[in-house]
N, C-alpha and C positions, 0 to 999 in steps of 0.2 A: 710487253709494253714498248720496248725499244728493240729494233733489229737493224744492224748495220751489215751490209754485204759489199764485198769487193772494194773496200775503201782504200784509196790512195790519195795522199796529200803531199804535194811538193811545193816548196818555195824556190823559184827558179829551177835548178836541177837537183836541189837537195831534198832527199826523202825525209819527210817529217813523220808521217803516220802510214802504216800498212796494216789494215785490219781486214783479213779475209771474211771473217764472220764473227759477229758479237750479238748475243741475245740477252737482254736483261728483263727480268720480271719486274712488276711493280715493287717499289721499295725506295729506300734512301741509300745513296751511294756516295762514298767519299773517294774522290779521284786524287791519287797521289803520284808523285814523280818529281824529279829534280827540276831545277830551273832550266828552261829551254827544251824540255822533253815533249812539249806539244799539248799541255793541259788546256790552255786557253784556246788553241786551235781546235782541239777535239770538241770543246763546248760550243764554239762558234759554228762549226760544221753542223752540229745537231740543231742549233738555233736557226740555221739557214742563212747565215750572214756572210759566208765565204764559199767560193767554189771548190769542188773536189770531184774526184772520180768515184763512182759507185753510187749507192743509194742508201737512204736512211728512212725507216718506217717507224712511226709512233702510233700505237693503237690502230694498226692496219691502214693508216693514212700515209701515202708515199710522198716524200719531199719532191721527188722528180715529177710524178704524174699529177699531183694535186697540191701545188705549193701554197695556195691560199688556205685551204682546209688544214694543211699540215701546220701552218704557222699559228692557227688557232689552238693547236694542241700544246704548244710550247711557249715558254716565257724565259726571259734572259736577264740576268743582273751582271753588269760589267764590273770588273775590279775597281776601276776608277771612272765612274760615269760622268758624262758631260751632257748638258742640255742647253738649248738656246737661252742665252742670258736674259733676253727681254721677256721671257715667259715666267709666270709664277708657278709654284708647285701645284696650286689648285687648278690652274688652267690645264696643265699636263694631265692631272688626275681626271679632270672632266673629259678630256679627249679620250683617254684610255677607258673611262667608264662608258662612254658612248660606243666606242668600237667593240668593247667586250661585253656590253649589256650587263654591267656590274651593279650590284645592289648598293645604294648610297649609304645605308646604315652599316653595312659590313665595312665599307671604306672608312667611314668615320671611326669605327672601332679600331681598325687597322692603324690609322693615323695616330690615335691616342696611345695604342699599345706600344708603338715605336717612339713615342714622345716627340712627334713632329708637328703637333697642332699649332704651336706658337708661331711658326714662320711660314706656313703654307701660302699665306697671302703675299709674301715677298717674292721678288724676282730671283730666279736661280743664280744670277750673277753675284748675288750677295751671300750665297750659301758657302759654308765650309765644306771640306771633304766629307766629314761625317754626316752633315745635313744632306748632301747630294746622295750619299749611300742610302740613307733612310728613304729618300724619295724614290730611288731606283727600286728598293725592295717593295715599297707600297705599289708602285706601278707593276712590278712583276707578279704580285699576288692579287692584282685586280682581275676580277672575272673568275673563270674556272679552267685555267690551263691544266692539262693532265700531267705535264712534265715541266718542272721549274729548274733552270740551270743557274747555278750560283757560283760565280768566279770570285774567289777570295771574299766571301760575304761578310767576314767579321772585321776586316781591316778598317780602320778609322771609326768604328762604332764604339760608343761608350759601353761600359759594363751592363747597365740596365737594358740597353737595346740588344746587346748580344744575348742576354738571357731571354728577352722577349722573342727574338728571332728563333732561338732553339725551340721554345715552346710552340711557336707558330708552325714551324716545320713539322714537329711531332703531331700537333693537332690536325693539321691539314692531311697528313698521311693517315692517321688512325681513323679520323672521322669521315674524311672525304675520299680516301684512297688515292691521293695525289702522290706523285713520285718526284724525287729530287736527285740531282747529281751536283755535288758541291766540290769545288777545288779549293783547298785551304792548307796553307803551311801552319796555320794555328790549330791546336787541338780544340775540337769543338765542344769538349767537356764530356763528362761521363754519361749524361742523359742521352745526348745525341749519338755519341760514339758507340754506345751499347746497342743502338738501333740501326747502325750503318753497316753496309757491306763495303769492303774496300775494293777499289779498282786501281791497278798499278800500270802506268805506262812504262814499259821496259823494252828496250831495243825496238822502238818505233811501233810497238803493238800493245794491246791491252791484255792484262792478266787479271782474272777475277779471283 
């Protein structure tokens, strides 16, 4: 599902990540490591958001040689998402739906599942941190990305939304074969934890 080769990432001259080779099969992965170890950097590299040396391949699609096709394979949820304040949640969802050719009924179910239907008509400038996180999750699950990257997905979410997210991850993995890499300092709970494989960033590299 995921292959990383000859990965080097530096900020200025400081080495952040050195991954000679990493291969992950389809699954749900819990990325662990202390603060400042490069977890968010690792996820952003896979999402194609920041430059690095080396190459990343998802489902045989190379980020280097086919960047547009590659980005269709992945989706990304930021720990603290921000969106243009003049747009409503529904406007952003409509944009993602068009780009990813998503089913409107599935989107409606997703919005209700996360308890976000009451404010999608409002501009995102009025959203709380939890409301923004729910919107970011809805956008990430829009369409059919093969790999969904979740950076601290449970922070700012209320308890019902956390439970809904866990069930959504398990459902998408079991029924559709989607893969997930999530970085979280919070315990995702027994249901998700029992279905996760752990990835540890240790001494600038990944340990499975």
